[in-house]
N, C-alpha and C positions, 0 to 999 in steps of 0.2 A: 516488584514493582515499584520505581521511585515515585517519590510524594510525589502527587500532582499529577503523574499521567495516570487517564484514564481509557485512554487508546493506544494498542501496540497494533504496529503491524507491522508485516516483512511484505517488502517487492525484490520478488523476483524476476532478474534484469539479466541479458546476453554479453557481457562486455561492454561499449562503448559504443554499441548502436545507436543509430540515431531515436531508433525510436523507445530506446531504454532508456537513455539520458533524458528525454523530453517525459516520460513515465514518473524518472525522478523529481524533476523541476515540478509538474502541476504537482505531486504529493504531498510536495512541502511546502508551495502555496496554498493548498488546499488546507492544508494543515495548518500552516501560522497564520490565515485568515478565519479559518472556523472554531479550530480548536489550539489558542494560543495556549500555550504551556499545560498541553494535559496529551500530548501525544510523544511516542516513541517509533522510530520507523528504523528497521534495522533491512541494508541490503544486501540480497543475493547474489553472486556473482553464479548462475549455470555452468558459465564457461571452467569457472576455478572449483565449484563444489558440484558438479554432477549429479554423485551419490546424494546427495544432502535434496537436490530437487526431485528425481526421482521418489525417493523415499515418501516425500510431502506431496507428489503425483501429480509435480507440474511439467507440461509438457511444451509449455508454449510460455511464451514471453514476449514484452514483460507480461507479469501476473501480479496482482494484491491481493494478501492474504492476510485481510485482519485477524488477529489473535485473540483482542481482548476491547472490548466484550463481546462474549456468544451472545447468541449462534452468529454465524458470520457466512459471508459469500465471498466465492471467488469471485476478482473482477481481471478482464482480460484486457488488455490494450493501456493506451499511453494515456490514458486517466487524464483528457482533455476537458471533458464538461462535467464540470465541479456540481454543477446541479441533478446529475444521472448519476453521478460517484457518491455524493448524500445522501439520496435517496435510496442508492443501493445497500449503502451500510448503516441504512435507519438512522443519519445524522442531520434528515431536513427540519427536525424541531431546533438542533442546538443553533443551526445557520439563521434561522430566524430571528 
């Protein structure tokens, strides 16, 4: 893990679909606001890497898979409700 990075996320998207683009933008904004200089985001396009998505058990997009810290919860959707995303990730204390 890179120095200073405490949170690693993998976001599965389906090409340039509107909900995928929205999820990328929303996750980026959430991380910049609540986890500045502490995050790393990997975006995986399931249209380009379908076997990888299947091996990770991804059957819907957009899907956020938090990698670190553990334990993690998979979150499906555009990630538009920052408060709910932070709570699902156990990060509401970070946001305070």
